[in-house]
C-alpha positions as CSV (number, residue, x, y, z in Angstrom):
1,M,5.0,-37.5,53.4
2,W,8.6,-36.0,52.0
3,T,10.9,-35.0,54.6
4,R,13.8,-32.6,54.0
5,P,16.7,-33.7,51.7
6,R,19.6,-34.9,53.2
7,W,21.6,-33.9,50.4
8,V,21.1,-31.6,47.8
9,S,24.1,-31.0,44.9
10,V,24.3,-28.9,41.8
11,D,26.6,-28.5,38.9
12,W,26.7,-26.4,35.8
13,V,25.1,-28.2,32.6
14,E,25.8,-27.0,28.9
15,H,23.1,-25.4,27.9
16,I,23.6,-21.9,26.5
17,P,26.8,-19.4,27.1
18,R,26.9,-18.9,31.2
19,D,27.0,-15.1,30.4
20,I,23.2,-15.5,29.3
21,C,22.2,-17.8,31.3
22,E,23.3,-20.4,33.8
23,C,21.8,-23.4,33.6
24,F,21.9,-26.4,36.4
25,G,21.4,-30.2,37.0
26,V,20.2,-30.9,40.3
27,R,20.8,-34.3,42.5
28,V,18.9,-34.7,45.5
29,E,19.1,-37.5,48.0
30,A,16.5,-38.3,50.6
31,E,14.8,-41.2,52.3
32,G,17.1,-43.3,50.7
33,K,16.4,-42.3,47.6
34,V,18.5,-40.5,44.6
35,I,16.5,-38.2,41.9
36,A,18.8,-36.8,39.3
37,F,17.3,-33.6,37.2
38,S,18.6,-32.2,34.0
39,G,16.7,-29.0,33.0
40,D,18.0,-27.5,29.8
41,T,21.4,-29.3,28.6
42,A,23.6,-30.8,25.6
43,P,24.8,-34.3,26.8
44,C,27.5,-33.4,29.6
45,E,29.8,-34.8,32.1
46,A,28.2,-33.3,34.8
47,M,24.9,-34.7,34.3
48,V,26.3,-38.3,34.1
49,R,28.0,-37.4,37.4
50,L,24.8,-36.1,39.1
51,A,22.8,-39.1,37.9
52,Q,25.3,-41.7,39.2
53,D,23.3,-45.0,40.5
54,A,20.2,-42.5,40.8
55,D,16.9,-44.2,41.6
56,L,15.3,-41.6,39.1
57,L,16.6,-39.7,36.5
58,I,14.3,-37.0,34.9
59,H,16.1,-35.8,31.7
60,E,15.2,-33.5,28.8
61,C,14.9,-34.6,25.5
62,T,13.7,-32.0,23.5
63,F,13.4,-33.2,19.6
64,P,13.1,-36.6,18.2
65,E,16.5,-37.6,16.1
66,S,14.7,-36.8,12.7
67,F,13.9,-33.4,13.5
68,I,17.7,-33.0,14.9
69,A,19.0,-33.9,11.4
70,H,16.3,-31.8,9.6
71,R,17.6,-28.8,11.5
72,A,21.2,-29.7,11.3
73,K,20.5,-29.7,7.5
74,T,18.5,-26.7,7.1
75,G,21.0,-24.8,9.7
76,V,17.7,-23.8,11.9
77,G,18.2,-23.2,15.8
78,T,20.9,-24.7,18.1
79,Y,22.2,-27.8,19.2
80,A,21.7,-27.1,22.9
81,H,19.8,-30.1,24.2
82,T,19.9,-33.6,24.7
83,S,18.9,-35.9,21.8
84,P,17.0,-39.1,22.4
85,T,20.0,-41.6,21.7
86,D,22.5,-39.3,23.7
87,L,20.1,-39.4,26.7
88,G,19.7,-43.5,26.4
89,K,24.0,-43.4,26.6
90,I,23.7,-40.9,29.7
91,A,21.4,-42.9,31.5
92,R,23.3,-46.1,30.7
93,R,26.9,-44.5,31.4
94,A,25.2,-43.1,34.9
95,K,23.4,-46.6,36.0
96,V,20.1,-45.1,36.9
97,K,17.4,-47.5,37.7
98,S,14.5,-45.4,36.2
99,L,14.1,-42.7,33.8
100,V,11.6,-40.2,32.6
101,A,12.2,-38.3,29.2
102,T,10.8,-34.7,29.6
103,H,10.7,-31.2,27.9
104,F,9.5,-32.0,24.5
105,G,9.5,-29.5,21.8
106,H,5.7,-29.7,20.6
107,F,6.9,-32.0,17.6
108,D,4.1,-34.8,18.5
109,S,1.3,-31.7,18.0
110,T,-1.6,-32.3,15.7
111,S,-2.9,-28.0,16.6
112,P,-2.9,-25.8,13.6
113,V,-1.6,-23.0,15.7
114,L,1.3,-25.0,16.9
115,R,2.5,-26.3,13.4
116,R,2.2,-22.4,12.2
117,A,4.1,-21.5,14.9
118,A,6.6,-24.1,14.5
119,A,6.8,-23.6,10.6
120,K,10.2,-21.7,10.7
121,H,12.1,-24.4,12.6
122,L,10.4,-27.7,12.6
123,P,9.2,-29.8,9.7
124,V,5.4,-29.9,10.4
125,E,4.9,-32.1,7.8
126,L,6.0,-34.4,9.9
127,M,4.9,-33.6,13.1
128,G,2.3,-35.7,14.9
129,P,2.2,-37.9,18.1
130,H,3.7,-40.9,16.5
131,L,6.8,-39.4,17.2
132,M,6.9,-40.2,20.8
133,D,7.8,-44.0,19.3
134,E,10.7,-42.5,17.5
135,I,11.8,-40.9,21.3
136,V,11.4,-44.1,23.0
137,A,13.2,-46.2,20.0
138,D,16.1,-43.8,20.1
139,I,16.6,-44.2,23.6
140,R,16.4,-47.6,23.9
141,K,19.3,-48.0,21.7
142,N,21.4,-47.4,24.7
143,Y,18.8,-47.8,27.5
144,D,17.3,-50.8,28.1
145,G,15.8,-49.8,32.0
146,P,12.2,-48.7,33.1
147,L,11.5,-45.8,30.9
148,R,8.3,-43.2,31.0
149,L,7.7,-40.4,28.9
150,A,6.7,-37.3,30.9
151,H,3.4,-35.7,30.7
152,D,1.4,-32.8,32.4
153,L,0.2,-33.5,36.0
154,M,2.6,-36.8,36.2
155,R,3.3,-38.6,39.4
156,I,6.6,-40.6,40.2
157,D,6.7,-43.0,43.0
158,L,9.6,-44.2,44.3
């Protein structure tokens, strides 16, 4: 059974201008374990600090590198999320013991409805579940510890 956290730390993370919406990363310490959670964020020092030596880092990783490159080339979207390569760097720098990548931007979908909705900002001809392998490969460029990809109703035991 979970007991009350002994310590909760929060810090601003870099997502969108704070006057529009403040976004935070969180560090929870309890029962001798540390969990850090990013929420939406571009790579930032605040998340490295919050995740330092964490038993588990749960961090957003919205698009694969190929989709980030497409968005940069076409001038679509913002760059206020963490790429898989940068996520690997954050996990390595923070010396986390385990990493869960989360908050994927539907790039893995085969749904015709989602493809139509994504057509203005993603290369839909490239969409599909195979892109999850790209996410893993790009994280692995910089992080070699335990890695999982989040999914609905995922349970994580520490």
